[in-house]
Backbone as numpy.savetxt, mean C-alpha at the origin, in Angstrom:
# Nx Ny Nz CAx CAy CAz Cx Cy Cz
-11.37 -27.50 -12.87 -10.80 -26.85 -11.71 -9.35 -26.48 -12.01
-9.02 -25.20 -11.85 -7.68 -24.71 -12.10 -6.96 -24.53 -10.77
-5.82 -25.20 -10.60 -5.06 -25.11 -9.35 -3.62 -24.76 -9.68
-3.02 -23.89 -8.87 -1.60 -23.63 -9.00 -1.02 -23.24 -7.65
0.28 -23.24 -7.60 1.02 -22.93 -6.38 1.78 -21.62 -6.61
1.67 -20.70 -5.65 2.39 -19.43 -5.70 3.35 -19.39 -4.51
4.57 -18.98 -4.78 5.57 -18.80 -3.72 5.82 -17.30 -3.56
5.70 -16.82 -2.33 5.82 -15.40 -2.03 6.81 -15.18 -0.90
7.36 -14.00 -0.84 8.10 -13.56 0.33 7.23 -12.50 1.00
6.86 -12.74 2.23 5.97 -11.83 2.95 6.68 -10.49 3.21
5.94 -9.38 3.03 6.49 -8.05 3.27 5.81 -7.35 4.44
5.05 -8.09 5.22 4.31 -7.49 6.33 5.18 -7.15 7.54
6.28 -7.82 7.71 7.19 -7.51 8.82 8.61 -7.86 8.40
9.59 -7.55 9.22 10.99 -7.79 8.84 11.39 -9.27 8.73
10.56 -10.19 9.19 10.93 -11.61 9.12 11.04 -12.13 7.69
10.23 -11.61 6.77 10.31 -12.01 5.36 10.06 -13.49 5.15
9.01 -14.02 5.74 8.70 -15.45 5.63 8.51 -15.86 4.17
8.99 -17.06 3.85 8.74 -17.66 2.54 7.40 -18.39 2.64
6.42 -17.92 1.91 5.07 -18.44 2.02 4.68 -19.13 0.73
4.00 -20.26 0.87 3.46 -21.00 -0.26 1.95 -20.94 -0.19
1.33 -20.60 -1.31 -0.12 -20.49 -1.37 -0.64 -21.41 -2.46
-1.60 -22.22 -2.10 -2.28 -23.06 -3.10 -3.55 -22.32 -3.51
-3.66 -22.09 -4.80 -4.77 -21.30 -5.34 -5.63 -22.20 -6.23
-6.93 -22.15 -6.00 -7.88 -22.86 -6.86 -8.93 -21.87 -7.32
-9.10 -21.78 -8.65 -10.11 -20.91 -9.23 -10.04 -19.48 -8.70
-8.82 -18.96 -8.56 -8.64 -17.58 -8.13 -8.81 -17.34 -6.64
-8.87 -18.41 -5.84 -9.06 -18.28 -4.40 -7.92 -19.01 -3.68
-7.34 -18.35 -2.67 -6.30 -18.99 -1.86 -6.97 -20.00 -0.94
-6.64 -21.28 -1.12 -7.30 -22.30 -0.30 -6.38 -22.89 0.77
-5.06 -22.66 0.61 -4.12 -23.16 1.61 -2.90 -22.25 1.64
-2.50 -21.85 2.85 -1.33 -20.99 3.03 -0.41 -21.67 4.02
0.89 -21.75 3.69 1.85 -22.34 4.62 3.15 -21.55 4.59
3.91 -21.65 5.67 5.21 -20.98 5.76 5.17 -19.66 6.52
3.97 -19.15 6.77 3.86 -17.88 7.50 4.04 -18.14 8.99
4.65 -17.16 9.68 4.85 -17.28 11.12 3.85 -16.46 11.93
2.92 -15.78 11.23 1.92 -15.00 11.95 0.66 -14.86 11.10
-0.40 -14.37 11.72 -1.67 -14.18 11.02 -1.53 -13.12 9.93
-0.73 -12.09 10.18 -0.53 -11.04 9.17 0.01 -11.63 7.87
0.91 -12.60 7.99 1.48 -13.24 6.81 0.45 -14.02 6.03
-0.43 -14.69 6.74 -1.50 -15.45 6.09 -2.43 -14.51 5.33
-2.83 -13.42 5.97 -3.71 -12.45 5.31 -3.03 -11.80 4.11
-1.75 -11.46 4.27 -0.99 -10.88 3.17 -1.00 -11.83 1.97
-0.69 -13.10 2.21 -0.61 -14.07 1.12 -1.95 -14.27 0.44
-3.01 -14.36 1.22 -4.34 -14.54 0.64 -4.71 -13.36 -0.25
-4.42 -12.16 0.20 -4.73 -10.97 -0.60 -3.80 -10.83 -1.80
-2.54 -11.16 -1.62 -1.54 -10.98 -2.67 -1.86 -11.81 -3.91
-2.41 -12.99 -3.76 -2.69 -13.83 -4.92 -4.02 -13.49 -5.58
-4.89 -12.75 -4.88 -6.20 -12.40 -5.43 -6.21 -10.96 -5.93
-5.82 -10.01 -5.07 -5.82 -8.59 -5.42 -4.74 -7.89 -4.60
-3.49 -7.88 -5.10 -2.40 -7.28 -4.34 -2.64 -5.79 -4.09
-2.28 -5.34 -2.89 -2.45 -3.95 -2.49 -1.17 -3.44 -1.84
-0.96 -2.13 -1.95 0.21 -1.50 -1.35 -0.17 -0.13 -0.78
0.51 0.25 0.30 0.45 1.62 0.79 1.45 2.40 -0.05
1.04 3.55 -0.55 1.94 4.40 -1.34 2.61 5.39 -0.40
3.93 5.45 -0.45 4.68 6.45 0.32 5.50 7.27 -0.67
5.44 8.58 -0.52 6.14 9.47 -1.44 6.25 10.85 -0.80
6.46 11.86 -1.59 6.50 13.24 -1.09 5.58 14.11 -1.92
5.19 15.25 -1.32 4.35 16.24 -1.98 5.06 17.58 -1.86
5.00 18.35 -2.93 5.60 19.69 -2.93 4.77 20.65 -2.08
5.45 21.58 -1.44 4.78 22.65 -0.70 4.96 23.95 -1.47
4.07 24.89 -1.24 4.13 26.17 -1.95 5.41 26.94 -1.65
6.06 26.66 -0.50 7.30 27.36 -0.14 8.55 26.71 -0.75
8.37 25.71 -1.61 9.50 25.05 -2.27 9.99 23.81 -1.56
9.56 23.59 -0.33 9.95 22.40 0.44 9.09 21.23 -0.02
9.35 20.05 0.55 8.51 18.87 0.32 8.17 18.27 1.67
7.07 17.52 1.71 6.67 16.82 2.92 6.40 15.36 2.55
6.80 14.45 3.43 6.54 13.03 3.18 5.07 12.73 3.44
4.52 11.83 2.62 3.11 11.47 2.71 2.95 9.97 2.46
1.75 9.48 2.79 1.40 8.10 2.46 -0.11 8.01 2.33
-0.56 6.94 1.69 -1.99 6.69 1.66 -2.37 6.08 3.01
-3.56 6.40 3.49 -3.97 5.93 4.81 -4.40 4.48 4.81
-4.40 3.85 3.65 -4.74 2.44 3.54 -4.11 1.90 2.25
-3.95 0.60 2.18 -3.40 0.03 0.94 -4.36 0.24 -0.22
-3.79 0.43 -1.40 -4.58 0.58 -2.62 -4.20 -0.55 -3.57
-5.10 -0.85 -4.50 -4.82 -1.90 -5.47 -3.52 -1.60 -6.21
-2.66 -2.59 -6.27 -1.36 -2.42 -6.90 -1.51 -1.97 -8.36
-2.55 -2.43 -9.01 -2.78 -2.06 -10.41 -3.13 -0.58 -10.57
-3.47 0.10 -9.48 -3.86 1.52 -9.52 -2.75 2.46 -9.05
-1.60 1.93 -8.64 -0.54 2.75 -8.05 -0.08 3.85 -9.00
0.18 3.54 -10.26 0.68 4.56 -11.19 -0.37 5.63 -11.44
-1.63 5.23 -11.55 -2.72 6.19 -11.73 -2.81 7.14 -10.53
-2.70 6.60 -9.33 -2.76 7.42 -8.12 -1.52 8.30 -8.00
-0.36 7.78 -8.37 0.86 8.60 -8.34 0.77 9.79 -9.29
0.10 9.64 -10.42 -0.08 10.78 -11.33 -0.88 11.88 -10.63
-1.88 11.50 -9.84 -2.67 12.48 -9.10 -1.83 13.12 -7.99
-1.06 12.29 -7.28 -0.23 12.80 -6.18 0.80 13.79 -6.71
1.38 13.51 -7.88 2.40 14.39 -8.44 1.87 15.79 -8.77
0.55 15.94 -8.87 -0.05 17.25 -9.15 -0.40 18.02 -7.87
-0.29 17.36 -6.72 -0.67 17.99 -5.45 0.41 18.97 -5.01
-0.02 20.15 -4.61 0.87 21.14 -3.99 0.14 21.61 -2.73
0.77 21.44 -1.58 0.15 21.79 -0.30 0.78 23.07 0.25
0.05 23.68 1.15 0.54 24.89 1.81 1.02 24.57 3.22
2.18 25.11 3.59 2.68 24.95 4.95 1.89 25.89 5.86
1.77 25.61 7.12 2.36 24.47 7.81 1.55 23.19 7.60
2.27 22.07 7.65 1.67 20.74 7.54 2.11 19.95 8.76
1.19 19.23 9.36 1.47 18.43 10.55 1.23 16.95 10.28
1.96 16.10 10.98 1.77 14.65 10.86 0.29 14.33 11.05
-0.24 13.57 10.13 -1.64 13.16 10.22 -2.59 14.05 9.44
-2.14 15.22 9.00 -3.00 16.09 8.19 -3.39 15.36 6.91
-4.67 15.40 6.59 -5.16 14.83 5.33 -5.00 15.90 4.26
-4.12 15.63 3.29 -3.86 16.59 2.23 -4.84 16.44 1.08
-5.29 15.20 0.83 -6.29 14.94 -0.21 -7.19 13.81 0.27
-8.49 14.08 0.29 -9.48 13.03 0.58 -9.66 12.20 -0.69
-9.72 10.91 -0.56 -9.94 9.98 -1.68 -9.10 10.31 -2.91
-7.81 10.09 -2.77 -6.87 10.28 -3.89 -7.04 9.16 -4.92
-7.73 8.10 -4.51 -8.00 6.94 -5.37 -8.27 5.72 -4.55
-9.18 4.88 -5.00 -9.54 3.63 -4.32 -10.04 3.86 -2.89
-10.52 5.06 -2.60 -11.03 5.37 -1.26 -9.97 5.79 -0.26
-8.71 5.81 -0.68 -7.62 6.15 0.23 -7.39 7.66 0.25
-7.09 8.18 1.43 -6.73 9.59 1.59 -5.20 9.71 1.63
-4.70 10.88 1.24 -3.27 11.16 1.29 -2.97 11.92 2.56
-2.10 11.36 3.41 -1.85 11.87 4.75 -0.38 12.23 4.92
-0.13 13.36 5.56 1.25 13.78 5.85 1.86 12.87 6.91
3.14 12.55 6.74 3.84 11.71 7.71 5.00 12.46 8.37
5.00 13.78 8.21 6.05 14.61 8.79 5.48 16.01 9.01
6.17 16.80 9.82 5.80 18.19 10.04 6.65 19.09 9.16
6.04 20.12 8.58 6.78 21.12 7.82 6.16 22.49 8.07
7.01 23.48 8.33 6.55 24.85 8.54 6.79 25.70 7.32
């Protein structure tokens, strides 16, 4: 049986709780230090398969840029691969908040506009 302790700083909210996770055989079996359920879920996922929402910008055909994000967290190990795909995206204005610019950019996540551009 392989056991270790991981110390994390939660990034789910501004509180930044210091969380301790006891891991056995690749599974989080005990979480402490979190002040909410979101922190517990974050810690459990972070030690097994860390995920992140990607936020960046996409070029528009008119020379402007629009802010975008993935509609769900993606595996942290896939972020650079997905960013290579995002860097090739060029969208046409107008773009509205919530517009899906690319379906399944990677890991099942869609790329969604987070701002309006004309």
